[in-house]
C-alpha positions in Angstrom: 161.6 -51.3 4.7 163.6 -51.7 7.9 166.9 -49.9 8.2 169.3 -49.6 11.2 170.2 -45.9 11.9 172.6 -43.8 13.9 169.5 -42.0 15.2 171.0 -39.4 17.5 174.1 -39.1 19.7 175.0 -42.5 21.2 171.7 -44.1 20.0 171.0 -46.7 17.4 167.4 -47.4 16.3 165.7 -49.6 13.7 163.6 -47.3 11.5 160.9 -47.8 8.9 162.0 -45.9 5.8 161.1 -45.7 2.1 162.5 -48.3 -0.2 165.1 -46.5 -2.4 165.0 -46.2 -6.1 168.1 -46.2 -8.2 169.0 -43.1 -10.2 171.3 -42.8 -13.2 174.5 -44.9 -12.7 173.1 -46.6 -9.6 172.2 -50.2 -8.6 169.5 -51.3 -6.2 170.5 -54.4 -4.1 168.3 -56.6 -2.0 170.5 -57.2 1.0 170.9 -60.8 2.1 173.4 -60.4 4.9 175.4 -57.7 6.6 178.0 -58.2 9.2 178.5 -55.9 12.2 181.9 -54.1 12.2 183.4 -52.2 15.1 183.5 -49.1 12.9 179.7 -49.2 12.7 179.5 -49.0 16.4 182.3 -46.5 16.8 180.5 -44.2 14.3 177.8 -43.9 16.9 179.9 -43.9 20.1 182.9 -42.0 18.9 181.9 -40.2 15.6 184.7 -41.9 13.6 184.9 -41.1 9.9 182.9 -37.9 10.5 179.7 -39.8 11.2 176.8 -37.6 12.3 173.1 -38.5 12.9 170.8 -39.2 11.4 172.6 -41.7 9.0 172.0 -45.3 8.0 174.6 -47.8 9.3 176.2 -50.9 7.8 178.8 -51.4 5.1 179.8 -55.1 5.0 177.2 -56.7 2.8 176.1 -59.3 0.3 173.0 -59.4 -1.7 171.3 -59.6 -5.1 170.7 -57.0 -7.8 167.0 -56.3 -8.1 167.1 -53.1 -10.3 169.5 -51.2 -12.5 169.3 -47.5 -13.1 169.9 -45.9 -16.5 173.6 -45.7 -17.6 174.6 -49.0 -16.0 174.6 -51.1 -19.1 178.3 -51.2 -19.5 178.7 -52.8 -16.1 177.6 -56.2 -17.2 175.5 -56.5 -14.1 172.0 -57.9 -14.5 169.0 -58.5 -12.2 169.5 -61.6 -10.1 173.3 -61.3 -9.9 174.9 -61.9 -6.5 177.0 -59.0 -5.4 178.9 -57.2 -2.6 179.7 -53.5 -2.4 182.4 -51.0 -1.4 181.1 -49.1 1.7 180.6 -45.8 -0.2 179.7 -44.5 -3.6 182.7 -42.7 -5.1 182.4 -39.9 -7.6 185.3 -40.7 -9.9 185.8 -37.0 -10.5 187.4 -35.4 -7.5 191.2 -35.0 -7.3 191.6 -38.0 -5.0 189.6 -40.3 -7.3 191.6 -39.0 -10.3 194.9 -39.6 -8.4 194.0 -43.3 -8.0 192.8 -43.0 -4.4 189.1 -43.5 -4.6 189.0 -44.7 -1.0 189.6 -41.0 -0.1 186.8 -39.7 -2.5 185.9 -36.1 -1.4 182.2 -36.8 -2.3 181.9 -40.3 -0.9 178.3 -41.3 0.0 177.5 -44.2 2.3 174.6 -46.5 1.5 173.5 -48.1 4.8 173.9 -51.8 4.5 171.8 -52.7 7.6 168.7 -52.4 5.4 166.4 -54.6 3.4 167.5 -52.8 0.3 170.2 -50.3 -0.6 171.1 -48.2 -3.6 174.7 -47.3 -4.5 176.9 -46.4 -7.5 177.3 -49.1 -10.1 181.1 -48.5 -9.7 180.9 -49.7 -6.1 179.2 -53.0 -6.8 181.2 -56.1 -7.4 179.8 -59.4 -8.8 180.2 -62.6 -6.8 180.3 -66.2 -8.2 176.9 -67.5 -9.2 177.2 -70.3 -6.6 178.4 -67.9 -3.8 177.2 -68.5 -0.3 176.0 -65.0 0.5 176.5 -65.4 4.2 180.2 -66.1 3.7 180.7 -63.2 1.3 179.3 -60.6 3.7 182.9 -60.4 5.0 184.4 -59.4 1.7 184.9 -55.8 2.6 186.9 -56.5 5.8 188.9 -59.0 3.7 189.7 -56.2 1.4 191.2 -54.3 4.4 193.3 -57.4 5.3 194.6 -57.7 1.7 195.4 -54.0 1.8 197.4 -54.6 5.0 199.3 -57.5 3.5 200.1 -55.4 0.4 201.4 -52.4 2.4 203.4 -54.6 4.8 204.3 -57.8 3.0 205.6 -60.7 5.2 208.7 -62.6 4.1 208.7 -66.3 4.7 210.0 -67.1 8.1 209.5 -63.7 9.6 208.0 -63.6 13.1 204.6 -62.0 13.4 202.2 -61.0 16.2 198.7 -59.9 15.9 196.8 -58.1 18.7 193.0 -58.4 18.8 191.1 -61.3 17.3 187.8 -59.6 16.7 186.1 -59.7 13.3 188.8 -57.9 11.3 191.5 -59.4 13.4 190.4 -62.9 12.7 190.3 -62.3 9.0 193.8 -60.7 9.2 195.1 -63.6 11.2 193.9 -65.9 8.5 195.8 -63.9 5.9 198.9 -64.1 8.1 198.6 -67.8 8.5 198.6 -68.1 4.7 201.7 -65.8 4.4 204.6 -68.0 5.5 205.0 -66.2 8.8 206.7 -67.9 11.8 206.0 -67.9 15.5 202.6 -66.4 14.8 201.4 -65.0 18.2 198.0 -63.7 19.0 197.4 -61.2 21.8 193.8 -61.5 22.9 191.9 -61.2 26.2 189.0 -63.6 25.3 190.0 -67.2 26.0 187.8 -68.7 23.3 189.4 -66.5 20.7 192.9 -67.4 21.8 191.9 -71.1 21.6 190.4 -70.6 18.2 193.7 -69.0 17.0 195.7 -71.9 18.2 193.4 -74.4 16.6 193.8 -72.6 13.3 197.6 -72.6 13.4 198.9 -69.9 15.6 202.0 -70.9 17.6 201.5 -68.8 20.7 198.7 -67.0 22.5 199.1 -64.2 25.1 196.4 -63.0 27.5 197.1 -59.3 28.0 194.9 -59.2 31.1 197.1 -61.6 33.0 200.4 -61.7 31.2 203.1 -59.0 30.4 202.8 -58.7 26.6 206.3 -57.3 26.1 207.9 -59.9 28.4 206.1 -62.7 26.6 207.1 -61.3 23.2 210.7 -61.2 24.3 210.5 -64.8 25.5 208.8 -66.1 22.3 211.3 -64.4 20.0 214.5 -65.2 22.0 214.9 -61.5 22.9 214.7 -60.2 19.4 211.1 -58.9 19.2 208.7 -59.6 16.3 209.5 -58.7 12.8 206.0 -57.5 12.2 203.3 -56.6 14.8 199.7 -55.9 13.8 197.5 -54.1 16.3 193.9 -54.8 15.3 192.0 -54.3 18.6 191.7 -50.5 18.5 192.3 -50.4 22.2 194.6 -47.6 23.4 195.9 -50.0 26.0 197.2 -52.3 23.3 198.9 -49.5 21.3 202.1 -49.1 23.3 202.9 -52.9 23.8 202.7 -53.3 20.1 205.5 -50.7 19.6 207.5 -52.2 22.5 207.4 -55.7 21.1 208.8 -55.0 17.6 212.3 -56.1 16.6 215.0 -53.9 15.2 214.2 -53.0 11.6 210.7 -54.3 12.3 207.3 -52.9 11.4 204.3 -52.0 13.5 200.9 -51.9 11.8 198.1 -50.0 13.5 195.3 -51.7 11.7 192.3 -50.8 13.8 190.2 -47.6 14.0 191.2 -45.8 17.2 189.2 -43.2 19.1 189.6 -39.9 17.2 191.0 -38.1 20.3 193.5 -40.8 21.2 197.2 -39.8 20.8 200.1 -42.3 21.2 203.1 -41.1 23.1 206.1 -41.9 21.0 209.8 -41.7 21.8 211.4 -41.1 18.4 214.9 -41.8 19.7 213.8 -45.3 20.7 212.2 -45.8 17.2 215.3 -44.4 15.6 217.5 -46.8 17.6 215.5 -49.8 16.3 215.1 -48.3 12.8 211.6 -49.6 13.1 208.6 -48.2 11.2 205.0 -47.5 11.8 202.2 -48.1 9.3 198.5 -47.6 9.2 195.9 -49.2 6.9 192.7 -48.0 5.4 191.1 -49.7 2.3 191.0 -49.7 -1.5 188.0 -50.7 -3.7 190.4 -52.0 -6.4 191.1 -55.0 -4.1 187.6 -56.4 -4.1 188.2 -58.9 -6.9 191.2 -60.3 -5.0 189.3 -60.4 -1.7 186.4 -62.2 -3.4 189.0 -64.9 -4.5 190.4 -65.1 -1.0 187.2 -65.4 1.0 186.7 -69.2 0.3 190.2 -69.8 1.7 189.3 -68.3 5.1 188.3 -70.3 8.1 184.7 -69.1 7.8 183.3 -71.4 10.4 185.5 -69.8 13.0 185.1 -66.2 11.9 181.3 -66.1 11.3 179.3 -66.3 14.5 175.6 -65.9 15.3 173.2 -64.8 12.6 170.5 -62.4 13.9 167.4 -61.2 12.0 167.5 -57.5 11.0 164.2 -57.1 13.0 166.3 -57.9 16.1 169.3 -55.9 15.1 169.7 -54.2 18.5 170.1 -57.6 20.0 173.0 -58.2 17.6 174.6 -54.9 18.7 174.4 -56.0 22.3 175.9 -59.4 21.4 178.7 -57.5 19.6 179.5 -55.6 22.8 180.0 -59.0 24.6 183.1 -59.6 22.6 182.4 -63.3 22.3 182.4 -63.7 18.5 184.7 -62.4 15.7 181.7 -61.7 13.4 178.0 -61.3 14.1 175.8 -61.3 11.0 172.4 -59.7 10.4 170.0 -61.6 8.1 168.4 -58.6 6.3 165.6 -60.8 4.8 164.0 -61.3 8.2 
């Protein structure tokens, strides 16, 4: 079968590999679609999350169960079920899993979603509705991250909110913010088409960080108060400081993206103290998959999901990702 691999330092290749067979407690899924995430690319270019070659890439998937290993009977899954999956198989036995933090499993094993088939733990597979559009539900995993962000930093009705970076995850997070009751929702995004998309969906303001002073615009929009909540979802070091400088007194800054592992943000703790502001980060949590599955149909999917590229032309999809034109680029793993 075809599978997209982190082949060697800074190189991605489409390999022919053996079709996997599920072992005890495992499920084999025929991948329908898989969406490209910035984290997939940054695993190759920056080594984020400890990525080392060779390793299969891809973690935002939808597909169909084609085989169940022994010991999976209690899951209720059956051949033909539509499913999505948490990015890694978790052991359920390490201290982090037993402490209710399976997202930090010490024995986590990625499955490689940019493949025609994958095998993963039955505990990491979540059923989708029988009538689910599998292309839409390939964004379930990033929706989980957005739900996690909203749980960690809930928005009160009427609070002012800014979001920096309307890429794939940023577009999904923006959708969640639009549903939250937030006010003066402001997007900070260098790509004109993405700013326009945000305004069409309901954002009140859009800032171009390449031509406008982000902090000055934030001050103007909020009548000098700053935003109650600022989400930084671009992962760009250039965007990190303006997010902090745009937050209101008693406000919250959420660094939502994956930054380069060697990036360090200079921080004046006296200024933070003077505002009584707080900083949050967001990871993920597999327990949120059922909620994310419920939320996906409420998202502006026609604005989030861009071109669909055959897996056989996956490298073209990677190049298109680098163009920054589209929030989400999807690989059709059946072609």
